[in-house]
Rosetta silent file (secondary structure, phi, psi, omega in degrees, C-alpha in Angstrom):
SEQUENCE: MKTLFKLLLLFGVMVYLVFAFTAFSGNEDMTACRKVNFVIADSAHAGFITTDEAERILRKSGAYPIGQTMSRINGLEIEKLLLKNSFIESAQCYKSPNGVLNILIEQRLPVMRILADNGENYYIDSHGHTMQPQGYVADLVVATGKIDKRFAQTRLLALGTYIKNNPFWEDQIEQVFVEPNHHVQLVPRVGGHIIHFGTTDSLETKFRNLYTFYQKVLPDVGWNKYAEISVENTSQVVGKKHHK
SCORE:     score description
SCORE:     0.000 S_00000001
   1 L     0.000  -41.025  178.818  -21.645    5.170   -9.821 S_00000001
   2 H   -63.966  -39.250  179.456  -19.152    6.614   -7.341 S_00000001
   3 H   -64.020  -42.307  178.116  -16.300    4.932   -9.215 S_00000001
   4 H   -62.259  -41.902  178.938  -17.497    6.417  -12.525 S_00000001
   5 H   -61.820  -42.766  179.756  -17.736    9.853  -10.932 S_00000001
   6 H   -63.942  -40.649  179.604  -14.199    9.566   -9.584 S_00000001
   7 H   -64.687  -42.012  178.508  -12.890    8.503  -12.988 S_00000001
   8 H   -65.427  -40.157  178.784  -14.628   11.422  -14.694 S_00000001
   9 H   -64.445  -43.791  179.240  -13.333   13.812  -12.054 S_00000001
  10 H   -62.777  -40.489  178.847   -9.804   12.455  -12.436 S_00000001
  11 H   -62.687  -41.496  178.874  -10.037   12.785  -16.219 S_00000001
  12 H   -63.280  -40.910  179.176  -11.179   16.378  -15.851 S_00000001
  13 H   -64.293  -43.138 -178.840   -8.312   17.172  -13.507 S_00000001
  14 H   -62.527  -42.958  178.911   -5.778   15.570  -15.850 S_00000001
  15 H   -61.050  -42.768  179.943   -7.093   17.577  -18.815 S_00000001
  16 H   -64.311  -40.909 -178.420   -6.868   20.758  -16.752 S_00000001
  17 H   -62.638  -44.876  179.166   -3.351   19.959  -15.600 S_00000001
  18 H   -61.592  -44.320  179.427   -2.121   19.407  -19.156 S_00000001
  19 H   -63.284  -46.825 -176.796   -3.789   22.636  -20.296 S_00000001
  20 H   -65.349  -42.662 -178.385   -2.532   24.644  -17.332 S_00000001
  21 H   -63.671  -42.301 -179.709    1.001   23.324  -17.563 S_00000001
  22 H   -65.179  -43.897 -176.493    1.163   24.034  -21.311 S_00000001
  23 H   -63.633  -47.863 -175.573   -0.348   27.493  -20.955 S_00000001
  24 H   -76.450  -31.546 -178.371    1.885   28.707  -18.168 S_00000001
  25 H   -73.392  -24.397 -176.802    5.049   27.020  -19.445 S_00000001
  26 L   -77.698  -13.097 -178.807    4.684   28.612  -22.855 S_00000001
  27 L  -101.015  150.873  176.775    4.964   32.174  -21.512 S_00000001
  28 L   -83.945   78.523 -179.647    8.092   33.912  -20.295 S_00000001
  29 L   -85.508  110.134 -177.016    6.896   34.322  -16.737 S_00000001
  30 L   -89.774    6.268  177.604    9.717   36.050  -14.864 S_00000001
  31 L   -66.096  140.920  176.686    7.909   35.810  -11.530 S_00000001
  32 E   -79.471  139.832  177.265    9.900   34.038   -8.815 S_00000001
  33 L   -67.241  121.811 -177.354    8.358   30.859   -7.431 S_00000001
  34 L  -110.183  -13.753 -176.353    7.143   31.729   -3.947 S_00000001
  35 E  -153.666  140.285  172.240    5.153   28.627   -3.040 S_00000001
  36 E  -114.740  121.477 -178.127    5.006   24.915   -3.809 S_00000001
  37 E  -105.455  104.720  178.713    1.589   23.375   -3.255 S_00000001
  38 E   -89.359  132.818  173.234    1.776   19.599   -2.801 S_00000001
  39 E  -123.194  116.182 -176.125   -1.432   17.577   -3.123 S_00000001
  40 E  -112.745  114.679 -179.204   -1.024   13.919   -2.141 S_00000001
  41 E   -70.169  148.092  177.488   -3.878   11.559   -2.978 S_00000001
  42 L    60.084   27.835 -179.035   -4.919    8.891   -0.433 S_00000001
  43 L   -65.523  -20.137  178.982   -2.868   10.566    2.277 S_00000001
  44 L   -79.848  -16.381 -176.359   -5.429    9.358    4.836 S_00000001
  45 L  -104.558  -18.312  179.174   -4.817    5.712    3.878 S_00000001
  46 L  -151.602  138.974 -174.688   -1.042    5.606    3.596 S_00000001
  47 L  -115.907   21.473  179.646    1.645    7.815    5.061 S_00000001
  48 L   -66.630  -49.356 -178.153    4.754    6.840    3.116 S_00000001
  49 L  -102.134  112.966  177.793    4.749    9.919    0.908 S_00000001
  50 L  -115.096  172.125  176.272    4.122   13.136    2.794 S_00000001
  51 H   -58.095  -42.911  179.871    4.635   16.761    1.853 S_00000001
  52 H   -62.087  -39.737 -179.367    7.878   16.761    3.831 S_00000001
  53 H   -68.859  -42.346  177.879    9.113   13.651    2.008 S_00000001
  54 H   -62.311  -41.046  178.441    8.250   15.051   -1.436 S_00000001
  55 H   -64.842  -39.943  179.855   10.007   18.294   -0.547 S_00000001
  56 H   -61.771  -40.723  179.506   13.046   16.355    0.703 S_00000001
  57 H   -59.986  -44.775 -178.229   13.287   14.472   -2.610 S_00000001
  58 H   -71.121  -38.520  178.592   13.345   17.709   -4.586 S_00000001
  59 H   -65.367  -42.014 -178.294   15.786   19.464   -2.253 S_00000001
  60 H   -62.434  -34.370 -179.151   18.178   16.507   -2.304 S_00000001
  61 L   -88.391   -2.798  179.930   18.237   16.551   -6.103 S_00000001
  62 L    77.801   18.454 -176.202   18.662   20.324   -6.266 S_00000001
  63 L  -110.051   11.097  179.757   15.326   20.791   -8.015 S_00000001
  64 L   -67.268  125.138 -165.382   13.345   22.508   -5.265 S_00000001
  65 L   -85.382  -10.088 -177.580   11.780   25.442   -7.149 S_00000001
  66 L   -55.340  128.751  179.193   11.309   28.129   -4.490 S_00000001
  67 L    92.894  -18.220  179.061   13.105   31.276   -5.657 S_00000001
  68 L   -78.036  153.675  174.484   13.534   30.101   -9.242 S_00000001
  69 E   -67.762  133.076 -174.642   12.013   32.021  -12.143 S_00000001
  70 H   -56.544  -39.953 -177.756    8.727   30.386  -13.076 S_00000001
  71 H   -67.056  -19.680 -178.559    9.573   30.211  -16.782 S_00000001
  72 H   -96.123   -4.708  179.064   12.758   28.256  -15.991 S_00000001
  73 L   -76.230  123.287 -179.072   11.115   25.621  -13.807 S_00000001
  74 L   -94.903   98.576 -177.875   11.050   22.309  -15.662 S_00000001
  75 H   -63.402  -37.964 -179.957    7.881   20.572  -14.548 S_00000001
  76 H   -64.085  -38.213  178.797    8.624   17.378  -16.488 S_00000001
  77 H   -66.609  -39.209  176.891   12.003   17.050  -14.804 S_00000001
  78 H   -62.151  -42.541  178.582   10.398   17.474  -11.379 S_00000001
  79 H   -61.162  -44.398 -179.912    7.903   14.724  -12.229 S_00000001
  80 H   -61.989  -40.158  179.669   10.705   12.374  -13.321 S_00000001
  81 H   -63.938  -42.255  179.917   12.620   12.993  -10.100 S_00000001
  82 H   -67.429  -36.971 -177.246    9.570   12.201   -7.967 S_00000001
  83 H   -71.060  -10.700  174.716    8.777    9.050   -9.950 S_00000001
  84 L   -68.371  -21.020  175.524   12.182    7.608   -9.033 S_00000001
  85 L   -80.438  120.514 -173.595   10.630    6.925   -5.648 S_00000001
  86 L   -67.241  -12.356  178.384    8.928    3.528   -5.978 S_00000001
  87 L   -87.361   -3.850  178.028    6.161    4.590   -3.577 S_00000001
  88 E  -103.449  120.262 -178.217    4.972    7.286   -6.007 S_00000001
  89 E   -85.013  -38.771  178.195    2.691    5.975   -8.739 S_00000001
  90 E  -151.622  154.886  178.205    2.188    9.230  -10.630 S_00000001
  91 E  -143.997  133.013  178.444    3.188   12.896  -10.391 S_00000001
  92 E  -127.800  130.626 -177.407    1.755   15.899  -12.206 S_00000001
  93 E  -122.461  130.037  176.844    3.305   19.355  -12.052 S_00000001
  94 E  -147.796  155.303 -174.999    1.685   22.580  -13.254 S_00000001
  95 E  -100.924  143.308  175.006    2.124   26.297  -12.726 S_00000001
  96 E  -117.906  163.092  178.857   -0.399   28.781  -11.428 S_00000001
  97 L   -61.276  164.228  174.721   -0.295   32.595  -11.512 S_00000001
  98 L    65.517   31.066  171.330    1.526   34.616   -8.851 S_00000001
  99 L    74.984   33.749  179.649    4.486   32.236   -8.491 S_00000001
 100 E  -112.479  129.070  175.929    2.719   29.084   -7.333 S_00000001
 101 E  -110.215  125.661 -178.998    3.818   25.614   -8.454 S_00000001
 102 E  -105.175  133.381  179.751    1.334   22.784   -7.916 S_00000001
 103 E  -128.428  114.333  179.068    2.445   19.154   -7.647 S_00000001
 104 E  -100.080  122.610 -176.131   -0.189   16.424   -7.557 S_00000001
 105 E  -119.542  131.640  171.383    1.126   13.061   -6.308 S_00000001
 106 E  -109.925  120.332 -176.524   -0.626    9.706   -6.328 S_00000001
 107 E   -97.412  154.467  175.579    1.090    7.255   -4.028 S_00000001
 108 L   -77.430  142.930 -177.931    1.104    3.494   -4.153 S_00000001
 109 L  -105.672  103.662 -178.859   -0.862    1.826   -1.361 S_00000001
 110 E   -69.345  145.058  178.633    1.047   -1.153    0.096 S_00000001
 111 E  -115.797  -16.247 -176.410   -0.996   -4.113    1.311 S_00000001
 112 E  -161.667  149.124  173.430    1.749   -6.425    2.616 S_00000001
 113 E  -105.912  136.257 -179.320    5.436   -6.574    3.497 S_00000001
 114 E  -109.110  124.231  172.679    7.495   -9.490    2.181 S_00000001
 115 E  -126.115   84.264 -172.754   10.493  -10.842    4.121 S_00000001
 116 E   -80.707  157.716  178.117   11.353  -13.971    2.157 S_00000001
 117 L   -62.329  -24.949 -179.326   13.771  -16.720    3.131 S_00000001
 118 L   -81.499    5.784  176.700   15.857  -15.888    0.055 S_00000001
 119 L    94.950   -6.726 -179.774   16.647  -12.475    1.547 S_00000001
 120 L   -71.412  138.829 -175.101   14.209  -10.426   -0.525 S_00000001
 121 E  -140.257  110.428 -176.840   12.615   -7.568    1.389 S_00000001
 122 E  -161.491  167.558  171.581    9.933   -5.418   -0.215 S_00000001
 123 E  -102.373  154.300  168.304    6.341   -4.188   -0.085 S_00000001
 124 E  -119.270  140.310 -179.471    3.648   -5.048   -2.618 S_00000001
 125 E   -96.961 -174.500 -173.651    0.930   -2.557   -3.459 S_00000001
 126 L   -67.357  -10.324  177.561   -2.685   -3.116   -4.459 S_00000001
 127 L  -108.521    5.139 -179.342   -1.625   -3.767   -8.076 S_00000001
 128 L    86.124    6.114  178.128    1.175   -6.201   -7.255 S_00000001
 129 L   -73.688  136.845 -179.541    3.896   -3.604   -7.825 S_00000001
 130 E   -93.515  144.608 -178.108    6.962   -4.172   -5.639 S_00000001
 131 E  -136.069  130.631  177.088    8.533   -1.346   -3.623 S_00000001
 132 L   -72.433  144.100 -174.574   11.821   -1.307   -1.765 S_00000001
 133 L   -55.465  -42.587  178.187   11.470   -0.310    1.932 S_00000001
 134 L    52.566   31.785  178.723   13.726    2.795    1.608 S_00000001
 135 L    84.982   -4.001  179.600   13.523    3.271    5.367 S_00000001
 136 L   -81.086  145.203  177.436    9.705    3.331    5.412 S_00000001
 137 L  -131.548  130.479 -179.956    7.846    1.293    8.019 S_00000001
 138 L  -129.412  148.164  178.239    4.147    0.439    7.866 S_00000001
 139 L   -83.415   77.227 -178.090    1.857   -1.462   10.216 S_00000001
 140 L  -123.871  165.309  173.043    0.983   -4.148    7.674 S_00000001
 141 L   -61.137  135.682  178.148    0.797   -7.918    7.587 S_00000001
 142 E  -107.627  128.688  178.035    4.289   -9.370    7.152 S_00000001
 143 E  -104.532  129.781  179.255    4.755  -12.467    5.006 S_00000001
 144 E  -127.322  170.064  175.995    7.753  -14.715    5.670 S_00000001
 145 E   108.080 -154.453 -175.716    8.940  -18.117    4.466 S_00000001
 146 L   -81.713   90.035 -174.328    9.428  -19.663    1.023 S_00000001
 147 L  -124.899  125.640  171.078    8.223  -16.801   -1.148 S_00000001
 148 L  -107.247  163.705 -174.656    9.052  -16.062   -4.762 S_00000001
 149 H   -58.872  -42.855 -177.429    8.007  -12.882   -6.577 S_00000001
 150 H   -60.525  -44.611  179.879    5.354  -14.599   -8.694 S_00000001
 151 H   -65.589  -39.324  179.801    3.646  -16.115   -5.648 S_00000001
 152 H   -64.139  -42.056 -174.230    3.850  -12.787   -3.796 S_00000001
 153 H   -81.520   -4.697  178.379    2.362  -10.793   -6.672 S_00000001
 154 H  -119.767  -75.423 -174.426   -0.544  -13.193   -7.186 S_00000001
 155 H   -68.018  -47.068  179.980   -1.558  -15.372   -4.255 S_00000001
 156 H   -69.853  -31.498  175.999   -0.160  -13.265   -1.429 S_00000001
 157 H   -60.967  -45.065  179.681   -1.487  -10.113   -3.067 S_00000001
 158 H   -63.093  -42.761  179.164   -5.005  -11.574   -3.013 S_00000001
 159 H   -65.684  -47.468 -179.625   -4.616  -12.631    0.621 S_00000001
 160 H   -62.753  -38.503  178.799   -3.092   -9.327    1.709 S_00000001
 161 H   -65.869  -41.668  178.643   -5.775   -7.333   -0.102 S_00000001
 162 H   -61.665  -46.051 -179.362   -8.533   -9.362    1.537 S_00000001
 163 H   -62.953  -45.357 -176.963   -7.050   -8.829    4.994 S_00000001
 164 H   -65.700  -30.593 -178.298   -6.477   -5.103    4.441 S_00000001
 165 L   -85.573   -0.866  178.887  -10.041   -4.603    3.207 S_00000001
 166 L  -122.402  103.686 -174.071  -11.547   -6.288    6.278 S_00000001
 167 H   -50.968  -39.253 -179.115  -10.971   -4.261    9.473 S_00000001
 168 H   -61.461  -48.411 -177.848  -11.405   -7.259   11.791 S_00000001
 169 H   -74.397  -29.960  176.628   -8.719   -9.320   10.052 S_00000001
 170 H   -63.397  -35.802  177.392   -6.470   -6.330    9.525 S_00000001
 171 H   -78.240  -29.263 -172.109   -6.428   -5.883   13.309 S_00000001
 172 H   -90.755  -38.205 -174.893   -6.154   -9.604   14.060 S_00000001
 173 E   -93.820  126.130  179.945   -3.622  -11.023   11.585 S_00000001
 174 E  -115.295  -18.620 -179.134   -0.030   -9.855   11.933 S_00000001
 175 E  -148.184  146.640  173.759    1.997  -12.464   10.041 S_00000001
 176 E  -120.996  124.892  177.718    1.677  -14.923    7.185 S_00000001
 177 E  -109.384  126.073 -177.110    4.117  -17.828    7.041 S_00000001
 178 E  -101.426  121.817  178.533    4.525  -19.555    3.675 S_00000001
 179 L   -81.959  165.275 -179.067    5.511  -23.216    3.682 S_00000001
 180 L   -56.156  -30.450  179.219    7.573  -24.831    0.876 S_00000001
 181 L   -86.663    9.362  178.851    4.377  -26.233   -0.707 S_00000001
 182 L    70.361   14.315  166.178    2.907  -22.702   -0.723 S_00000001
 183 L   -77.892  151.931 -176.174    0.383  -23.501    1.984 S_00000001
 184 E  -121.797  151.199  171.904    0.154  -20.659    4.478 S_00000001
 185 E  -116.966  142.522  178.289   -0.164  -20.274    8.213 S_00000001
 186 E  -108.647  135.706  178.220   -1.600  -17.150    9.820 S_00000001
 187 E  -109.038  114.870 -178.046   -0.266  -15.735   13.062 S_00000001
 188 E   -84.846  161.173  176.069   -2.879  -13.701   14.985 S_00000001
 189 L   -78.054  -33.583 -176.750   -2.235  -10.825   17.359 S_00000001
 190 L  -116.926  132.896  179.222   -4.685  -12.194   19.932 S_00000001
 191 L   103.638  138.142 -177.670   -4.825  -15.829   21.054 S_00000001
 192 L   -90.507   54.249 -177.999   -2.108  -18.397   21.577 S_00000001
 193 L  -138.999  161.118  172.896   -2.751  -20.358   18.390 S_00000001
 194 E  -109.662  141.450 -178.925   -1.549  -20.766   14.829 S_00000001
 195 E  -104.336  116.257  174.680   -4.065  -20.835   11.974 S_00000001
 196 E   -84.747  107.568 -173.660   -3.496  -23.456    9.295 S_00000001
 197 E   -95.250  -22.163 -177.434   -5.041  -21.783    6.274 S_00000001
 198 E    77.345 -141.537  177.418   -3.846  -24.129    3.540 S_00000001
 199 L   -73.962  171.762  179.093   -3.842  -22.694    0.027 S_00000001
 200 L   -91.764   16.655  173.577   -5.015  -19.163   -0.682 S_00000001
 201 L   -78.139  161.506  174.918   -8.071  -20.463   -2.531 S_00000001
 202 L    53.520   45.275 -177.948  -11.596  -19.924   -1.151 S_00000001
 203 H   -56.335  -48.207 -176.570  -10.566  -16.883    0.881 S_00000001
 204 H   -59.318  -46.143 -177.568  -14.125  -15.761    1.578 S_00000001
 205 H   -66.963  -45.510 -177.665  -15.253  -19.180    2.822 S_00000001
 206 H   -64.570  -43.438  179.225  -12.203  -19.860    4.974 S_00000001
 207 H   -69.933  -33.262  176.205  -12.283  -16.473    6.668 S_00000001
 208 H   -65.578  -43.008  177.856  -16.033  -16.748    7.204 S_00000001
 209 H   -63.223  -42.260 -179.965  -15.589  -20.147    8.865 S_00000001
 210 H   -65.453  -40.794  179.622  -12.762  -18.829   11.002 S_00000001
 211 H   -63.767  -40.951  177.432  -14.779  -15.786   12.032 S_00000001
 212 H   -61.742  -41.923  177.760  -17.709  -18.000   13.061 S_00000001
 213 H   -62.754  -41.888  178.194  -15.328  -20.116   15.151 S_00000001
 214 H   -62.424  -40.152 -174.606  -13.954  -16.964   16.760 S_00000001
 215 H   -80.928  -33.094 -172.241  -17.414  -15.666   17.577 S_00000001
 216 H  -105.723  -22.678 -175.641  -19.146  -18.849   18.734 S_00000001
 217 L  -107.352  -54.453 -173.898  -16.438  -21.109   20.160 S_00000001
 218 H   -61.470  -35.673  177.646  -13.499  -19.142   21.536 S_00000001
 219 H   -61.075  -27.354 -178.982  -15.555  -16.841   23.801 S_00000001
 220 H   -85.325  -38.932 -174.349  -16.805  -19.935   25.646 S_00000001
 221 H   -99.276  -15.118 -178.827  -13.583  -21.956   25.884 S_00000001
 222 L   103.825  144.851 -175.338  -11.033  -19.115   25.980 S_00000001
 223 L   -72.259  -16.471  179.842   -8.754  -17.620   23.342 S_00000001
 224 L  -105.375   15.119 -177.983   -5.780  -19.683   24.531 S_00000001
 225 L   -67.579  -39.519 -173.498   -7.591  -23.040   24.551 S_00000001
 226 E  -107.857  142.402  175.192   -6.235  -24.170   21.195 S_00000001
 227 E   -87.029  -32.347 -178.233   -2.665  -24.366   19.946 S_00000001
 228 E  -139.306  142.164  174.642   -3.724  -24.811   16.332 S_00000001
 229 E  -130.007  127.564 -177.974   -6.843  -24.011   14.327 S_00000001
 230 E  -115.286  131.135  174.010   -7.261  -25.369   10.814 S_00000001
 231 L  -121.869   19.548 -179.186   -9.576  -24.037    8.105 S_00000001
 232 L   -57.985  -40.693  176.058   -7.837  -25.883    5.265 S_00000001
 233 L   -87.817  117.041 -173.753  -10.988  -27.929    4.726 S_00000001
 234 L   -69.674   -7.719 -178.494  -13.701  -25.457    3.782 S_00000001
 235 L   -95.545   -4.766 -179.423  -16.419  -27.697    5.225 S_00000001
 236 L  -159.989  162.830  173.498  -15.145  -27.638    8.812 S_00000001
 237 L  -118.661  129.284 -177.368  -12.903  -25.965   11.372 S_00000001
 238 E  -115.892  127.921  177.807  -10.603  -28.173   13.394 S_00000001
 239 E  -111.438  136.509  177.853   -9.036  -27.098   16.683 S_00000001
 240 E  -114.759  122.324 -175.352   -6.070  -28.784   18.364 S_00000001
 241 E   -75.927  160.619  174.713   -5.686  -28.142   22.076 S_00000001
 242 L   -68.103  145.038  174.141   -2.484  -27.325   23.879 S_00000001
 243 L   -73.476  137.877  178.778   -0.706  -30.302   25.437 S_00000001
 244 L   -78.758    0.000    0.000   -0.933  -30.260   29.199 S_00000001
């Protein structure tokens, strides 16, 4: 129900934006633009695109509208300039009375950073879209090893999304290493062990088994007791101790 409400609300906003932009753009408004009002969706969940960054993009391209006559401001051109940034999924620009330009930005939400052995370096968002770093840094799981784009946009996307949507694992897992056979190892932030995860199938079962092991076994024996923990077999968890 909440999702339906959000979709209806978004549809209403989009209809209003189209109407408002058409209405104000069609008149010869000689008022000077005195304010740019940026609205960035999901700003609490991702900080790549901020008001300062959006303003910087427009200033760098010479399209920052403050001081320009409202009737001469090309909203479509501003949208195109913003969309050149791969972290921006959509941009809507519309004019309001009294010299105010409103820019609504929806940013892409990255779930994982890819640093592949072949030299590729990019983020993937919740839809599998790839984004070049462009100097941005996020505290996300980093995947390394033998990674091709197809594997990243399917299997690693599912794994990264699962981790990001589960606060415990988002705090615990810091790296994913991909082997040549596309089996993965997880590197935790806490504990001196490597997690052999196997394929990215049965995510729910494997993480549930691992969580049970974390809660019932490691508190008794110590977090550094095991060098390796395997959940490849969904019917059991196997721990390998450190060599003395």
